[in-house]
N, C-alpha and C positions, 0 to 999 in steps of 0.2 A: 815568460812567454805570454804575449797578449792574448787575453781570453781565458786564462787559467789563473786561479788564486791558490798558491801553495799554502798548506797548513800542516804544521807538525804537531802531532799529539803525543805527549810524553807518557809512556807506559812502563817506565823503568822501575817504578816502585810498586810493591804488592798492593793490589786493590785500586790502583790509579786508573781513572777513566774506564772502569769496568763496564759502565753502561754503554759506552761507545764500542768497546770491543765486542760486547754481546750483540748489540744492534747490527753491526756490520760483519759479524762472524770471523773476527780476527783470531787466528790460531797460533801465529808465530810472528817473529819480528826479524827484519823490518817488513812491514806490509804496506803496500801503496794501493789505495783505491781512488776512484774518481766519482765525485758526486755531481748531480745536476743542480740546477738553480733551485729546485724544490727540496734539496737535501737528501734525495734518494740516491742510492748507489747505482751507477750506470755501467761500471766496468772495474775489473781488477787489473793491475799492471801485468802485462804479459811478459815478454822477454826483457832482460835487464841490459842488453847491449845498447849502447848509446843510440845507434840508428833505429833500433826497434822501439825504444822509448819515444824518440822524437816522432816517428811515424804514428805511433798509437796516440800520442798527445794531440798531434795535429788533426787526426781523424776524429777524436772525441770533441775537440773544439768545433770542428765543422758541423758535427751532428747535433751538438747540444747548446751552442751559443745562441743567444736570443738575437734575432734580427733587429736592426735599428733603422730609424728614419734618417735620411740625409737632410741636414738643416742648412748646409752651406751652398746649395744650388738654388737658382731661381727656377720658376716654372718653365721658362724658355730653355734653360740648361737641362732640366729634367726631361723635357720633350726630346731634346737632341740625344740624350743618353738612352732614352727608351727606344728611339729609332736605331741607334747603334747596336743595341743589344736585342732587338727584336721583341720588345715588350710594350705593354700599355703603361700609362702613368697614373699613379694614385697620389693625390695631394691631401694631406690633413691640414686644414686651415684651423689654427687654434692659437690662443694666447696663453701664456703660462698661468694667468689668473683665472682662466676658464675652467670651471669644475668638470666639464665634460672631457677635457683633453686627455687626462690620464686613462680613464675608463675606455675611451675610444681606441687609444693606442693599444691597450690590453686586448680589446676585441680583435683588432687587426693582427696582432702578434700571437694570438692564441694558436695552439697546435692544430685545431680544427680548420684553421684558415690557411694552413701551410701551402697546399697545392694551388689555391687561388692566389695567394700572396705572391708566389713565385712568378706569376705572369705579369707582374707590375714592377716598375721602378717606383719607390715610395719616397716622397718628400714631406717635410713638415714646414709649413710657412705661417708667418704671423698674419692675423686678421687686421691688427692695428699697428701703427707705427708711431712716429713722433706726434705728440700732443693728442694722443688717442684717436688719431684720424685713420681711416681705413687705408691700407696699403694700396698701391696701384694694382698689384696682382689681385687682391681681394675685390677691388672695384671692377676690374675687367671681367670677373666671373660672378659679379653681383653677390658677393659674400659679405655678410655683416656679423656673423657669429660662427661658432664652431661648426665645421662642415667637412665632409669628405667628398672631394671632386675626383671622379674617375674619367680620364681623358684617353681618347684614341688619337695617337700622334700621326696616323697614317692617312688622314684625309687628303683629298687632292688639292684643296685650296687652303684649308686650315685644320688645326686639330679640332676634334669633335668632342663635346661633352657627352659622355655616355650616361653618367648618373651624377646628380648632385644630391648628397644625402645629409640631412640635418636632423633626422630622427633615427637613432642608431640601433634600435631594438632588432630590426631586421637587416642589419648591415650585411651579413653573409649572403643573404638572398639578393640584395642589391648588387653586390660585387659579382655574383653568379650571372645576373641579368646583364650586367655591363660586359662581361666576358663573352656571353652568348651573342650580344648585339655586335661586338667587334668581329667575332668569328663569322657571323652571317655576312658581314661586309668583306670578308677575306682578309681581315687585319688581325695581327700583323702579317705581312706577306710570308709565304713559306720560305724557309732558309734557301738562300741562293737566288731568289727571285728579285726582280727589279722593283723598288718602291714606287708608288704612284708619282707621276710627274708633279713637281712642286712640293712634295711632302717634306723634303729636308729643310725647308725654310718656313714650314707651316706654323703660324702663331696660334695660340689657343683661341677657341671660339669665345665670343662674349657670352655673358649670362643670358641675354635675350635670345641669341641664336641657339643656345643649348637647352632652352626651356622645354621644347617638344620631347627631348630625350628624357626629361625628368619625370614626366607625367606618370603617376603611380609608383614612383621609385623613391621612397624614403622621405617624402615631404610630409 
């Protein structure tokens, strides 16, 4: 099942894997436990009926699987999906060679960011393309190095840059400010309401048009 890595620990011989048995409180066999990504136990297997096992495994995967960034969608596609799901859009611009990329992803995926993160669709897009030239998406948002761009897809004429962050120490506060700014504008609209006219085709604002939103925010 995707999201779960099964591991069998052989304890059939005396003294075999005693350290693991002690660590996880194993008293009898077979024993099935579930571990999180940090190696800590998150649950014991409940019922052994197939339907019960399936239900528990699916629930554990939902609760403990680490979110991922979508890398196969353009910014325009991400904006469309954000509108469809009633969310904002967060885009991490970074190249694989950039030393900041991994740590920034870890910051965004940290558990402390869970509630904020849920309010966004998240993409990861390259800063540079062929021949080390900036991609069209990066140029449109005036990006030349690793950055997190937070966009409000619900503008009347075009998507609005809420925050453009290139200094990541205060990233959580910058994301909070972006969410607050969108809420003050009534975005995203309440469930069941009609999106602003023209919002469904709104392209992202250019870097120049989003500069006022950046002041004091992560630069």
